[in-house]
Every structure is written in C-alpha cells, then in structure tokens.
C-alpha positions in Angstrom: 0.0 -0.2 0.3 -0.7 2.9 0.2 -1.5 5.6 -2.8 -2.5 5.0 -6.0 -2.9 7.7 -8.8 -3.0 7.3 -12.5 -4.6 9.3 -16.2 -5.3 8.7 -19.8 -5.7 11.3 -22.0 -4.2 14.5 -21.2 -0.9 16.0 -22.3 -0.6 17.4 -18.3 -0.5 13.7 -17.6 2.8 14.0 -15.1 1.0 17.8 -14.0 -2.2 15.2 -12.4 -0.4 12.1 -11.0 2.2 14.8 -8.8 -0.9 16.6 -7.2 -2.7 13.5 -6.8 0.2 11.8 -5.3 0.5 15.4 -3.0 -3.3 14.8 -2.1 -3.0 11.1 -1.1 0.4 11.8 1.0 -1.8 11.9 4.0 -2.4 8.2 3.7 1.3 7.9 4.5 4.5 6.8 3.0 8.1 6.0 2.1 8.7 6.2 -1.3 6.8 7.2 -4.9 6.8 6.5 -8.7 6.0 7.4 -11.4 5.3 5.8 -14.7 5.0 7.2 -18.1 4.2 5.3 -21.5 6.3 7.2 -24.3 8.4 6.5 -27.1 6.8 2.7 -27.7 8.5 1.6 -23.9 7.6 2.4 -20.0 9.6 5.1 -18.2 9.7 5.1 -14.6 10.9 7.6 -12.2 11.2 6.6 -8.5 12.7 7.5 -5.4 12.7 7.2 -1.8 11.4 9.9 0.7 9.2 12.6 0.3 7.6 13.4 -3.1 8.6 16.6 -3.9 12.5 14.2 -4.6 9.8 12.6 -7.3 8.6 15.9 -8.4 12.4 17.7 -8.3 13.6 14.2 -10.9 10.9 14.6 -13.5 11.4 18.8 -13.2 14.7 17.1 -15.6 12.5 15.3 -17.9 10.2 16.5 -20.7 7.7 13.9 -20.3 6.1 13.0 -23.8 2.6 10.9 -22.7 -0.7 11.3 -22.1 -0.3 7.9 -19.6 0.4 7.6 -16.4 0.4 5.6 -13.3 1.4 6.9 -9.6 2.4 5.2 -6.3 3.4 6.3 -3.0 4.2 3.2 -1.0 4.4 2.5 2.1 6.6 -0.7 2.9 5.1 -4.5 3.6 7.4 -7.0 1.5 11.2 -4.9 1.5 12.7 -2.3 3.3 12.2 1.5 1.8 14.0 1.6 -1.2 13.9 3.1 -4.6 14.6 -0.3 -6.2 11.5 -1.6 -3.9 9.1 1.5 -4.8 6.4 1.2 -7.0 5.4 1.2 -10.3 7.4 -2.6 -10.9 7.6 -3.9 -14.4 7.8 -6.8 -16.8 9.1 -6.3 -20.4 5.2 -5.6 -21.1 3.2 -5.4 -18.6 3.9 -2.2 -15.3 2.1 -2.3 -12.6 1.2 0.1 -9.2 -0.3 -2.2 -6.7 -1.8 -1.5 -2.9 -2.9 -4.8 -0.8 -1.0 -8.0 0.4 -0.2 -10.8 -2.3 0.4 -13.8 0.1 1.2 -16.2 -1.8 4.4 -14.7 -3.8 6.9 -16.3 -3.3 5.2 -19.4 -4.7 4.4 -17.2 -7.5 8.2 -15.9 -8.1 9.5 -19.6 -7.9 6.4 -20.0 -10.4 7.7 -17.7 -12.9 11.1 -17.7 -12.5 11.2 -21.2 -14.6 9.4 -19.8 -17.3 12.6 -16.4 -17.1 10.7 -13.8 -14.9 14.1 -12.0 -13.5 12.7 -9.9 -10.2 15.1 -7.5 -8.8 13.0 -5.8 -5.6 12.1 -7.5 -1.8 8.5 -6.8 -2.7 5.5 -9.3 -2.9 4.2 -6.7 -6.0 6.9 -7.5 -8.4 5.3 -10.8 -9.5 2.2 -9.3 -10.8 3.6 -7.8 -14.0 5.1 -11.0 -14.8 2.3 -13.1 -13.7 -0.1 -10.7 -15.6 2.5 -10.8 -18.7 2.9 -14.7 -18.8 -1.5 -14.8 -19.5 -1.3 -12.1 -21.4 1.2 -14.0 -24.3 -1.4 -16.5 -24.1 -4.4 -14.4 -24.1 -3.8 -11.9 -25.8 -6.7 -10.0 -24.0 -6.3 -7.4 -21.5 -8.9 -8.2 -19.1 -8.8 -12.1 -19.8 -5.1 -12.1 -18.3 -6.0 -10.2 -15.5 -9.3 -12.4 -14.7 -6.4 -14.9 -14.7 -3.4 -14.0 -13.2 -6.3 -12.7 -10.5 -7.4 -16.1 -9.7 -4.1 -17.6 -8.5 -3.9 -14.4 -5.8 -4.0 -15.2 -2.6 -4.2 -12.1 -0.3 -5.5 -8.3 -1.3 -5.2 -5.9 -4.4 -5.9 -2.6 -6.0 -4.2 -2.6 -9.0 -3.9 0.1 -11.9 -1.8 -1.2 -15.1 -0.2 -0.3 -18.1 0.7 -2.5 -21.4 3.0 -1.8 -24.0 1.3 -2.0 -26.8 -1.6 -0.4 -25.7 -0.8 3.0 -25.0 -3.8 4.7 -24.8 -5.3 2.7 -21.8 -5.0 1.7 -18.2 -6.8 -1.4 -16.5 -7.5 -1.6 -13.0 -9.0 -4.3 -11.1 -9.9 -5.2 -7.1 -10.5 -7.5 -4.6 -10.5 -6.1 -0.9 -7.8 -2.8 -2.3 -9.9 0.1 -3.0 -10.0 1.2 -6.3 -11.8 4.6 -7.9 -12.1 5.5 -11.4 -13.1 9.6 -12.2 -14.2 11.0 -15.6 -13.1 14.1 -17.0 -13.6 15.6 -20.2 -11.7 14.3 -22.8 -9.4 12.4 -20.3 -10.4 9.7 -17.3 -8.2 8.6 -14.4 -7.7 6.4 -11.6 -6.9 6.5 -8.0 -7.0 4.8 -4.6 -9.0 7.3 -3.0 -11.7 9.7 -4.3 -9.4 12.3 -2.1 -6.7 12.1 -5.0 -9.0 13.1 -7.6 -10.7 16.0 -6.1 -9.2 18.7 -8.0 -9.9 17.3 -11.8 -13.7 15.6 -10.9 -16.5 14.6 -8.8 -17.4 12.3 -11.2 -16.7 8.5 -9.9 -17.3 5.0 -10.8 -16.3 3.2 -7.4 -14.9 -0.8 -8.5 -16.4 -3.7 -6.8 -14.4 -6.4 -5.3 -13.4 -9.3 -8.1 -14.1 -6.6 -11.1 -11.7 -5.2 -13.9 -11.8 -2.0 -15.6 -10.5 -0.3 -18.8 -10.0 3.3 -18.8 -9.7 5.1 -22.0 -9.5 9.1 -22.2 -13.3 9.1 -23.8 -14.9 6.0 -22.7 -15.0 3.2 -19.5 -15.3 -0.3 -19.9 -16.3 -2.7 -16.5 -16.1 -6.6 -16.6 -17.3 -9.2 -13.8 -14.8 -11.8 -12.5 -16.6 -14.0 -16.1 -15.6 -11.5 -18.7 -19.2 -9.8 -19.0 -19.0 -6.3 -19.3 -21.2 -4.7 -16.3 -22.9 -1.0 -16.5 -22.1 1.3 -13.8 -23.7 4.9 -12.9 -21.2 7.0 -12.3 -22.3 9.0 -8.5 -21.7 13.0 -8.2 -19.6 12.9 -4.7 -19.5 16.4 -3.2 -16.3 18.6 -3.4 -13.5 18.1 -1.3 -11.0 21.2 -2.5 -11.8 23.3 -0.1 -11.7 20.8 3.3 -8.6 19.6 1.8 -6.6 22.4 2.8 -4.6 23.9 6.2 -6.7 27.2 6.3 -4.0 29.2 7.6 -2.9 26.0 10.5 0.5 24.7 11.0 -0.4 21.2 10.8 -3.5 19.3 9.3 -3.9 18.1 12.5 -4.0 21.1 14.8 -6.4 22.4 12.1 -8.6 19.1 12.9 -8.1 19.3 16.3 -9.4 22.9 16.6 -12.8 21.4 14.4 -13.9 19.0 16.8 -16.0 21.5 18.2 -17.8 22.4 14.6 -17.7 18.6 13.9 -19.8 18.3 17.5 -22.3 21.0 16.5 -22.9 19.5 12.5 -22.9 15.5 13.8 -26.0 17.5 16.4 -27.4 19.0 13.7 -28.2 16.3 11.0 -29.3 13.5 13.5 -30.6 15.3 16.6 -33.5 18.4 16.6 -32.9 19.8 20.1 -35.7 21.4 19.9 -38.3 18.7 19.7 -36.3 16.1 21.8 -36.2 14.1 18.6 -33.5 11.6 17.4 -33.4 11.2 13.4 -31.0 9.1 12.6 -30.9 7.3 8.9 -33.2 4.0 8.5 -31.9 0.8 9.5 -33.0 -2.3 7.9 -32.9 -4.5 10.9 -35.4 -3.8 14.0 -33.3 -2.2 16.3 -35.8 -2.3 19.4 -35.0 -6.6 19.3 -31.2 -6.0 19.9 -30.2 -8.0 23.1 -26.0 -7.3 22.9 -23.7 -5.9 20.8 -20.7 -5.8 19.6 -18.5 -3.4 18.4 -15.4 -4.5 16.1 -12.7 -1.4 15.1 -8.8 -0.7 15.1 -6.9 1.9 16.5 -8.7 5.0 17.5 -11.7 3.3 16.4 -11.2 0.9 19.2 -10.9 3.2 21.9 -14.2 4.9 20.6 -15.9 1.7 20.5 -14.5 1.0 24.1 -16.1 4.0 25.2 -19.7 3.4 23.4 -19.4 0.2 25.6 -20.0 2.5 28.6 -22.5 4.4 27.0 -24.9 1.7 25.9 -24.3 -0.2 29.2 -25.6 2.8 31.1 -27.9 4.6 28.8 -29.7 1.5 26.9 -28.8 -1.1 29.4 -27.5 -3.8 26.7 -24.5 -5.5 27.2 -21.9 -4.8 25.0 -18.3 -6.7 24.2 -15.5 -4.8 22.3 -13.4 -6.7 19.9 -10.4 -5.9 17.9 -11.0 -6.3 14.4 -7.6 -8.1 14.0 -8.4 -10.4 16.8 -12.7 -10.9 16.3 -11.9 -13.9 13.1 -9.8 -16.1 15.1 -11.5 -16.6 18.1 -14.1 -18.8 16.9 -16.3 -16.3 18.9 -20.1 -18.2 18.9 -22.7 -16.3 17.3 -26.2 -15.3 18.3 -29.6 -13.9 18.0 -30.4 -10.6 18.9 -26.6 -9.1 18.5 -26.2 -6.3 16.5 -22.6 -6.5 15.3 -20.9 -2.9 14.7 -18.0 -1.8 12.8 -16.8 1.6 13.5 -13.7 2.8 11.0 -12.8 6.3 9.5 -12.3 5.5 5.9 -14.6 2.4 5.5 -11.2 0.5 4.3 -9.7 -0.9 7.3 -8.3 -4.5 6.5 -9.1 -6.1 9.7 -12.4 -4.6 10.0 -13.4 -5.4 6.3 -12.5 -9.2 7.0 -14.2 -9.4 10.4 -17.5 -7.6 8.9 -17.5 -10.3 6.0 -16.7 -13.0 8.6 -19.8 -11.5 10.8 -22.3 -11.5 7.2 -21.2 -15.0 6.8 -22.9 -15.7 10.2 -26.1 -13.9 9.2 -25.6 -10.9 11.6 -26.9 -7.6 11.7 -24.3 -4.9 10.7 -24.2 -1.8 11.2 -21.7 0.5 10.1 -19.7 3.7 11.7 -17.8 5.2 8.6 -16.7 8.9 7.9 -16.2 8.1 3.9 -20.1 7.2 2.5 -19.3 5.3 -0.7 -16.4 3.1 1.2 -17.0 -0.9 1.0 -17.4 -1.0 4.6 -20.7 0.9 4.3 -21.6 -1.1 0.6 -21.1 -4.3 2.7 -23.1 -3.2 5.7 -27.1 -2.9 6.3 -27.3 -0.3 7.8 -24.6 3.5 8.1 -24.2 6.2 10.1 -22.1 8.5 8.6 -20.0 10.5 10.7 -19.1 13.9 9.8 -16.1 15.0 10.6 -14.8 15.6 7.0 -11.9 14.9 5.4 -9.1 14.0 7.9 -5.5 14.3 7.0 -3.3 14.2 9.9 -2.7 10.2 10.2 -2.8 10.6 13.6 -6.7 10.7 14.4 -8.5 13.3 16.1 -11.4 14.9 15.3 -12.6 11.2 13.1 -12.8 9.8 17.1 -14.6 13.1 18.4 -17.5 12.4 15.6 -17.1 8.8 16.5 -17.7 9.2 20.0 -21.1 11.3 19.3 -22.6 9.2 17.0 -22.2 6.6 19.0 -23.5 9.0 22.1 -27.2 9.3 20.0 -27.3 6.2 19.3 -27.2 4.9 23.0 -29.3 7.1 23.7 -31.8 6.3 20.4 -32.1 2.7 21.7 -32.2 3.5 25.9 -35.3 5.6 24.7 -36.8 2.7 22.5 -36.2 0.1 25.3 -37.7 2.7 28.0 -34.9 2.5 29.9 -34.6 6.2 29.9 -37.8 8.8 30.1 -38.0 11.5 27.5 -36.8 13.8 30.5 -33.6 11.4 30.6 -33.3 11.5 27.1 -33.6 15.5 26.4 -30.7 16.0 29.8 -28.7 13.5 27.7 -28.7 15.6 24.4 -28.5 18.7 26.2 -25.3 17.3 27.9 -24.4 16.1 24.4 -24.8 19.7 22.9 -23.1 21.4 26.0 -19.6 19.3 24.9 -19.1 21.8 22.1 -18.6 24.5 24.3 -16.8 22.8 26.5 -14.8 22.0 24.2 -14.0 25.4 22.8 -12.3 26.6 26.1 -9.5 24.6 25.4 -8.7 26.6 23.2 -8.2 29.7 24.9 -4.8 31.1 24.7 -4.0 30.9 28.5 -4.8 27.4 28.2 -2.8 26.8 24.9 0.3 28.5 26.8 0.1 26.3 29.9 -0.4 23.3 27.6 3.2 24.2 25.5 5.0 24.8 28.6 4.0 21.3 29.8 4.8 20.0 26.1 8.3 21.6 26.3 9.5 19.5 29.6 7.9 16.1 28.5 10.1 17.0 25.3 13.2 14.7 26.3 10.9 12.4 28.3 12.4 8.0 27.8 8.7 7.3 28.5 5.2 8.3 29.8 2.2 6.8 32.2 -1.2 7.9 31.6 -4.2 6.8 33.9 -7.3 6.9 34.3 -10.3 5.2 35.7 -14.0 4.4 33.7 -14.5 6.2 30.6 -11.7 8.4 31.9 -9.1 5.1 31.4 -10.3 4.7 28.1 -9.3 8.7 27.3 -6.1 7.5 28.6 -5.6 4.9 26.1 -6.1 6.8 23.5 -4.0 9.4 24.7 -1.4 7.2 25.2 -2.0 6.4 21.2 -1.4 9.7 20.0 1.4 10.5 21.9 2.9 7.2 21.1 2.5 8.1 17.4 3.7 11.1 17.0 6.6 11.5 19.9 7.9 8.3 19.2 8.4 8.3 23.0 7.4 4.9 24.5 3.5 6.0 26.0 1.0 3.5 28.1 -1.8 3.6 29.7 -3.6 1.5 32.6 -6.5 1.8 34.0 -5.8 3.5 38.0 -7.0 1.0 39.8 -4.7 -2.1 37.8 -1.3 0.3 39.0 -1.0 -1.3 42.1 -0.9 -5.0 40.0 2.6 -4.6 38.7 2.9 -1.2 36.6 3.4 0.5 39.6 7.4 -1.6 39.5 7.9 1.4 36.6 6.9 4.5 38.2 10.2 6.5 39.3 11.6 10.1 39.1 11.9 10.2 36.0 8.8 9.1 35.0 5.9 11.2 33.8 2.6 10.3 34.8 -0.6 11.8 33.3 -3.4 11.7 35.7 -6.9 11.8 34.2 -9.4 12.5 37.3 -12.7 13.9 36.0 -15.1 15.2 38.9 -18.9 14.5 38.1 -22.0 12.5 40.1 -19.9 9.9 40.9 -17.6 11.4 43.2 -16.5 8.2 44.1 -14.5 7.5 41.7 -12.5 10.8 42.1 -11.4 10.2 44.8 -10.4 6.6 43.6 -8.3 8.1 41.4 -6.7 11.3 44.2 -6.0 7.5 45.5 -3.7 6.4 42.8 -2.3 9.5 42.0 -1.1 9.3 45.5 0.5 6.0 44.7 2.8 7.5 42.1 3.0 10.7 44.0 4.6 8.1 47.0 7.2 6.8 45.0 8.4 10.2 42.9 6.3 10.0 39.7 6.3 12.9 38.3 2.7 13.7 38.3 0.6 15.9 35.5 -2.5 16.0 36.9 -5.9 16.5 34.5 -8.9 17.4 35.9 -11.4 20.7 36.8 -10.3 23.7 39.0 -12.1 22.4 42.0 -10.0 18.9 41.1 -7.0 20.7 40.6 -7.3 22.5 44.2 -7.7 18.8 45.5 -4.2 17.8 44.1 -2.1 21.0 44.6 0.5 20.1 46.9 0.8 16.3 44.8 1.0 18.0 41.6 3.5 21.1 39.6 1.7 20.6 36.3 -1.9 20.3 35.8 -4.2 20.6 32.9 -7.4 22.5 33.8 -10.6 21.4 31.6 -13.8 22.7 31.8 -16.6 21.2 35.1 -18.1 17.9 33.6 -22.2 17.5 33.8 -22.4 13.3 32.8 -20.7 10.6 31.4 -21.1 11.8 27.9 -18.9 15.2 28.4 -16.6 13.2 30.9 -15.9 10.6 27.2 -15.3 13.6 24.9 -13.8 16.5 26.4 -10.4 15.7 28.7 -9.3 14.3 25.4 -8.4 17.7 23.3 -5.7 18.9 25.7 -4.2 15.8 25.6 -4.2 15.5 21.5 -3.0 18.9 22.2 -0.1 18.2 24.5 0.6 15.3 21.8 0.8 17.6 19.2 3.2 20.2 20.9 5.8 18.0 22.6 6.1 15.8 18.7 6.2 19.8 17.4 9.3 21.2 19.6 11.1 17.7 18.9 11.1 18.6 15.2 8.6 15.5 13.5 6.2 15.7 10.7 3.2 15.9 12.9 1.2 15.4 10.1 2.7 12.0 8.6 4.6 10.7 11.6 7.4 8.1 11.2 6.5 4.5 10.0 2.4 4.5 10.1 -0.1 4.9 7.4 -3.4 6.5 7.3 -5.4 4.0 6.2 -4.5 0.2 7.1 -5.3 -1.7 3.8 -3.1 -4.8 4.9 -3.8 -7.3 7.3 
C-alpha cells in the first residue's frame, strides 16, 4: 500500500499524477514513483522519501506522454528504497499495487522457471510478470487480468499499463479500493477519491472481482467471468476546500480545532434539540430486538468503541463486547440472535475491520457500520450505515474522527435507551443537552492561557523516555487513546493503564524520571474521583512526576502533589467525560512532537488507511 493515481488522455499527465500523489500524502508513505508510456516503452522514475524528490526528478525530464500511473508506497515487503518503490514492470506490463500478495513467493518461484527476473524484495513485483505470462497466452487485457487474479491469494487494487496499448490503463480490485474518475476527454484512476478532488467529482467505484479499462473517452467494466458491467457514476460532494490547512501550521492542528464544529454538525444532522427527537438513518433491521452489541474496530476507532461500551451499558442497558478487529475472526466467537454487530472505521477501508465484517455477514449477523467515508467498502457491505460527519481527516493521527465517532455512538446509545424504555423523555433530553454543551466546553480549551500552559508542559516532556497515562471509568479509555496519540506523534514509549490496576504490577516502573498523566474527572460519581486521587497518591509516594488533568476544583484537591496540571471545564456527566478531556491531551501530544521536530501530519512508519492485514 498506500496511494495510487493514474491518468489517460491528458498532455498534463505528470502534473495530474504529482498533484494527486500530494493529495494522497496523508495516507503515509516512504517512497514514490511514476511510470509513463513514451517512445513505445515504459519510462519509470522512482525516489525514496518525500514526493518533492520525485517532483524534482521529473523537472529534469521532458514528459511526452498522455498515459501514466503513480504510487506512494508504505513498506510491507522489503525495506523503503528506490528499488522497492512502485511502479514495477516486466518487459510488457507495468503495475502499481495496494494490498498484499500472500503467495508471492510461490508465484515468484513459478514465474522464475519461465524466465522472469526479479530485482526487488516486494510481493508486488510478481504481478507484472504474472499478468504478462497470461497476456502472452490470451492476447487480451481483461482475460489476462482475470486469470492472473485467480492465482493471487491476498488483496489488491492495481492500475496496469501494457506496452502495446499506450492509451489505456487497466484496473482490478479485490479487497483494496479502486475508484475511476471521469473527466473531459481524459479519465483517471485512484485508490482514494481525495486524490482526484481537483480534477473531477464524477466517480465510479470498482467492486471486488471487477476489472476495468480506462480510455480517455470511455470506461469499460467487466466481472470475473468477463461479462461487461454497466455502472452509473456517482456525483460526489467536492472536497477541494476541505483538504487545505486554512492557515494552520499542520492539518492535525486544524483538525483538533475543528472538533467543536464537528460535534455541532453531528447534532444538527441527527438531533432536533427543540423537539427532543433523534433522526438516525433508516435501519434495515429492528433495533428494538437488540439484546447484545458487539463492536469491532482497530486503533483509535477501537477506543471509540470502548467508550461506547460504557455509554450503551449505562444509558441503554445493553450488554456490549468490544473486539480488536485483527483478533476477532480468530477467536471462534459464537454468534447469537439478537446480536447487533457495529463496525467502526474512519476510512471504511481498514483491512482487518473489513475482513471481520465479512466474517460476521457469513454468520448472518445484523451489520451496522460507523464510517466517515460514505461510499467506502464497509458502507457498501453493511446492512445499515451511520456516517460520521468529520469531513476529510488528513493528519495520520486521528483526532476529529474520534470525536465524531464518540458523538454518533452516544446518540445511538441514547436512541436505544429510549426505544428500550430504559430512559424517559426527560432523561433523553438531559443526555442530548449534555452532548450539545460539550462543543462549548471543548472550545474553552482553545483559550490563549490554556494553550500557553499546554505548550509549557509539552516543552518539559520532550526529553522523556517514557510516560504513563492513568484514569478510571471512561477516563481510562481517554488515557489509552491519549497514550496512543503520544506514541504515534512523539515516538516516546507512552502506555496507559486503568488507575485501579496500577498497584497490580505497573507501579514497579514508577520512578523520579517517570511522567504520569492522571486524568481525574469530577462528576456526580465523586467516588471514582476520590479513588483516582488515591492512585495518584501512590504515584506521588514513588516520586513520579504527575501531570494532573481535571477541572478547577479537582486541581485544588491536588495542588500539593502536582506541579503541572491541565485544567478542563467542569464535566456534567458521562458523555462530556467521554469527549472533553481528550482535546488538551491531543494538543499535548501535538506540541511535544512539534518541539521535537517531528513530521506531525505524517509520523514515521504510519499509514492513514491501513488497507492490509
């Protein structure tokens, strides 16, 4: 993986591809490359590192071609290097690929016997040789792609150029997204609509086991049996103005500041506060019959699911299980009637989550997806979908998507609580008002004095070797998500643990050099606040450097122990506890990374959309 772009029919093909690759930078990558068809041969330019290096290399060349494909690579097989970067080519076929070829060594051994020579460490390099092998037999692009794909174990989204077909790009999809864009006397291909946002909003989404031929004036789509398929283009909302920094230094900082607006837009779309009504999309199944919920997700989305567990169980009185997607399929889980499966993903293309969704469908489960990209594969495969309204999230470290996911799941919990008669009309109104007030409470954290304090604390943490986050109840999930953000951005070993578990082993690592972030939210359940204070006393007794996160009165309780604190507004209830404290901790991770000189929007080794298992 990570990003594919291609164009047919335009004299500015190199400009289109470079521009598209820049739009896809947010997905994360370690190298980039472009291939053109000119002078009856493939011209391939590849560079390790940032796209600017590829762009500079292109400036030294005069490109005379109307057809090209490009790729940004995030290494899975083989180190980041020019040799391992895409495109990869045989004598007749040139390929860019997202996905993983699981049986690549077997295919490589087979093709070597027929004279194929391989120069990279990648799994992708077998593809051009395999496709060429079948093209030599079939003399037909689509049939050669169909036969080659039948031999591949794994996932792929590919764009392919053939040496003797200079005005066509072939595409194929199985488990990794491919979108086709329609233009005026030029057409495009990409792995992500954002890559085409500057050129078109007319999009065809390829389904699994579909193959396509992209010419400058027409598109042909075929199924795995070679039958032509007619697909109607979708007109998508323009993303041009949303994929900009709007004056912020980084996309991530902009996205942190957008969270109050994201929450307000979520409420406007799904809630009528004046009428105390919730308006969710129509469901293809009866939510009233739900007896249990299983939430499946990865990374930050998993922590949103963990927050939802607290909300569903307290507000709707429904038992909830939360699973890491990469583990879900392998535990031989028994399925039962009355179980609702909720799959959460920002991109809707997360490979492990998608595989788990397909596994659940095979067992005839009710499938609800929470996704930010409405035309994603997860959305298409689900029985019902609730869209998060975060807008494009470009920073690799997720921020506003998390808040949007928690907000949508909170609304769903309130909705289920009401239809199950677990809460009254008055309770529903109270919960919805609490959610609505969260936007204002988040905005207070962006006041100048608060930001100065967070920056001051961040400057003290830049040389830390490790850091620990603790909390109780929903704040323990905030601790886990905050530690993940800190690890992603700062490359410092940040861990989290439920505060009550501290004395069961983890307290052994506490010493005078260890910063410990104590998230102690005061609400109606002061018993939890007091117990968190006791855990903080345990840290203090071992010399740990405490950073206390609480409201003004909470900080006063702790003044003698904590030299450093981050003040948050007073919390009214469980929903605000789920949303408000995450904001300053996102900012803390951001500023530590900034002060350490890291690439905040594209941290090392990370990809935005993890489309391989």
